[in-house]
C-alpha positions in Angstrom: 0.0 -0.1 0.0 2.8 2.2 0.8 4.4 1.7 -2.7 1.0 2.2 -4.4 0.4 5.6 -2.6 3.9 6.6 -3.3 4.5 7.3 0.6 7.4 6.3 2.7 6.7 4.2 6.1 7.4 7.5 8.3 5.0 9.4 6.3 2.4 6.6 6.6 2.6 6.2 10.4 2.3 9.9 10.7 -1.4 9.8 8.9 -4.3 8.1 9.9 -5.2 4.8 7.9 -7.6 2.4 8.1 -8.9 -0.6 6.3 -12.6 -1.1 5.9 -14.5 -4.1 5.0 -18.1 -4.9 4.3 -19.7 -6.5 7.0 -18.9 -6.7 10.7 -15.8 -8.7 10.1 -12.5 -6.9 9.1 -10.4 -9.1 7.2 -7.6 -7.0 6.3 -5.1 -4.8 8.1 -2.2 -2.5 7.2 1.1 -3.9 8.6 2.5 -0.8 10.3 6.2 -1.6 10.0 6.0 -2.8 6.1 3.1 -0.9 4.8 1.8 -4.2 3.3 -1.9 -5.3 3.4 -2.1 -8.4 5.4 -5.2 -10.9 6.7 -6.3 -10.1 9.9 -8.7 -12.7 10.4 -8.9 -16.1 8.7 -10.8 -16.1 5.5 -13.0 -19.3 4.9 -14.2 -19.2 1.4 -16.6 -21.8 1.8 -18.3 -20.2 4.4 -18.3 -16.5 2.8 -19.0 -17.6 -1.1 -20.4 -21.3 -0.7 -22.6 -21.3 -3.6 -20.5 -18.6 -5.7 -17.9 -19.5 -8.1 -15.8 -16.4 -7.8 -15.5 -15.2 -4.5 -14.6 -11.2 -3.9 -13.8 -9.7 -0.8 -14.1 -5.9 -0.9 -12.2 -3.5 1.7 -11.4 0.1 1.4 -8.4 2.1 2.3 -9.3 5.3 4.2 -6.3 7.8 4.6 -6.5 10.8 6.7 -4.9 14.3 5.8 -4.3 15.3 2.3 -2.8 13.5 -0.2 
């Protein structure tokens, strides 16, 4: 995420970043030391998309401050 946004890690720590997923379970998080998007929760495809061939989990990255 840091690389995609063109930010250095110290700049990311100074800003407020949040990963928001649909529903109550937050499956993704932002690793503070590396800036990588990581799984925050176990993802069970059969439970989430049992009758769908293509399973897609959407999330949004919210960045506080000006870019």
